[in-house]
N, C-alpha and C positions, 0 to 999 in steps of 0.2 A: 784348107785355105789359110789357117792360122800360121802354118809354117812359112808361107810366102811373106806375111807381115813380119814375122820373127826374123827371117833372113834378110828382108829388105833393109832394115835399119843397120844391120851389120855390114851389108854391101855398101851402103851409102857412106858409112864411117870409113871403110877401107878405101873407097874411091876418093874421098876427101883427103885422107892421109897421103895417097899417091899424088893427088893434084897439088898438095901443099909441100911435097917432099923437099923441094929446093929451099923452102923456108924453115922446115923443121929438122933438116939433116944435121945441123950443128947442135941439136938439143937431144935430150933423152927421149923425146917424143918420136924420134926416127924409128925406134924399135916397135912402134905400133904398126908399121907397115908389115913386117913378117908376122907379127902376132895376130893381127886382124885377118891376114891371109889364111893363117892356120885355123882361126875360128870359123871363117866362112867355109873352108874345106871340111871341117868337122861337122858343121851343121848340115851341109849337103850330104856327107857320108852317112850321118845319122838318119836322114830322111830316106835314103836309099838302102839302109841296112847294111852298109859296107862293113860295119864293125860288129855285126851280130855273130856271137859265138855261144854255143849252148843256149840258143834262143834268147840271148840278152846282149845289150850293148852298154850296160851300166858300168862295166869295167872301163870303157872308153870315157864315159862321163866322169868317173872318178879321177882319171888321169888328166883330163882336160881342165876340170875345176881346180885340181891341184896346181897345174902349170899356170893357170890364170891367177891363182892366189900368189904364187911366187913372183909372177910378172908385175902385178899391181903392187904387191907388198914392197918389193925392192924399188920400184919407181917412186912410191910415196915416201920411202925413206930418203931418197935423194932430194925430194922437195922440202923436207924438214930442215930447219936451221940449227937447232940445238944439238951439238955433237954428242952430249951424254944421252939425250933422248934417242938419237939415231942409233947409237951403239946398243942400247937396251932393246929397242924394237927389232933390230937386226937379229939379236940373240933369240928373242921370242919367236920370230919368223922361222928360224932354223929349228928351234925346239918344236914348234907346231908341225913342221914338215916331218921330223923324226917320229912324233907321236902319231901323225896320220899314217905313216908307214906301218907302225905297230897295229893300228886299227885295221888297216887294209889287209894285213897278213894274218892277224891272229884273233881279231874281235868280230867286226862286221863282215869281213871277208872281201876277197877280190872281185867276186861276181855280183855282190850286192851294193846298192847305193850307200856310200859311207856318210850317213846323215850326221853322225857325231862330228866328223872332220869338217863337214860343210858348215855346221853351226859355229864351230870354233873359229874357222877361217873367216867367215863373214863377220863374226864379232870383232876379230882383230882388225879387219879392214875398216869397220865402222869406227873403232877407236882411233886408228891412224888418221882418218879423214877429220875427226874431231880435233886431233892435235894440230893438223894443218890449219883449220879454221881459227883455232885459238892463237896460233902464231900470227896468222894474217890479221886478226883483230888487234894484236899488240905490236904490229909493225910500225916502226917510227916514221918512215917516209910516207908521203901521201900517195895512195894507190887508187886507181880506178879498177875495182875488183872485177867488174864484168868484162874487162879487156884482158884478164889474166888467164892463160890456158889452164893453169893449175886450179883456178877457181871452178871452171866448168868440169874439169876432170874429177875433182873431189866432190862436186855437187852431184854429178851423175852417179859416181860410185856410192855416195852416201845413201841416196834414194834407192838405188839398185840393191845394195846390201841390206838395207833396212827392210825392204819389201820381202826379199828372199829369206832373211833371217826370221822374220815374223811368220812367214809361210811355213818354213821348215820346222819351226818351233811348234806350230800347231798341228802339222801333219807329218812329223818325222816318222812315226810308226807306219803310217800308210805308205810313205815313200820307200821305207826299208823293205816292206812287203810287196812293193810294186803293185799296189792296189789300182784297179782300172779307173775307179772314180777319182782317185788322186791324180792320175795321169791327165784326165780331162781338165781338172781344175788347175793343174800345173801349167798347161799350155796357155791358159788365159792369163794367169798371174805373171808368167815369164814374159809374155808379149808386152805387158805393161812395163815391167821392170827393164826389159831390153830396149824398149822405145825410149825410155828416159835416159838410160846409160849411153846408148850409141848416138842419140841426138846431142847429148852434152859433149861427147867425144868429138863429133863433127864440128861443133861450135868451137871447141878448144883448139882444133887444128886451124880453123879460120882465124882465130885470134892472133896468129903469128903475122898477119898483115898489119896489125894495129899496135903491137907492143914489142919493145926490145928486151923487156925484162922477163925472159922465158923461164927462169928458175922458179917462178911462182905459178 
């Protein structure tokens, strides 16, 4: 039953992005439509074991989480204002992608969950959201932050990544070994994290009715 709750928040976010597409099509948020469609397909495919090879679908999870990191990482860079900071973070993103490939091919392996990569990438996303909130607090113009799409995007990502980072930090070995007790706990924690993230994403899309300052 948890899979339906897990998938429900993602479908709602996808449908909200579609509903708001005429308003978000001139912003970077338009890329959420194909991205969320991909995520929904991945979740459905995982449930029906479409990606199971050698009795595991963890290779698909590694690819999906890697693509999600690239998507969110590059989007968050576009939301930052300081050019020097943007350049350094972009370099760090591509460096982490290179290191994740090394981990995938030679260390933890293609068929196992790459927990080292997951922790590094969640840590970087947490750092980027903090940079965003720092810039927002120091913004010179008067802003109503709860009307900013970027505020809700970064809020959802911050809570999602913090929950997942702390979880994988505590249970990384069990995740790597695909422990069955870990799997049961993972579904509960992931539902909480996904509910926060995709609820905030839905709100961020709806904010395009209320503000013209979409770069925040």
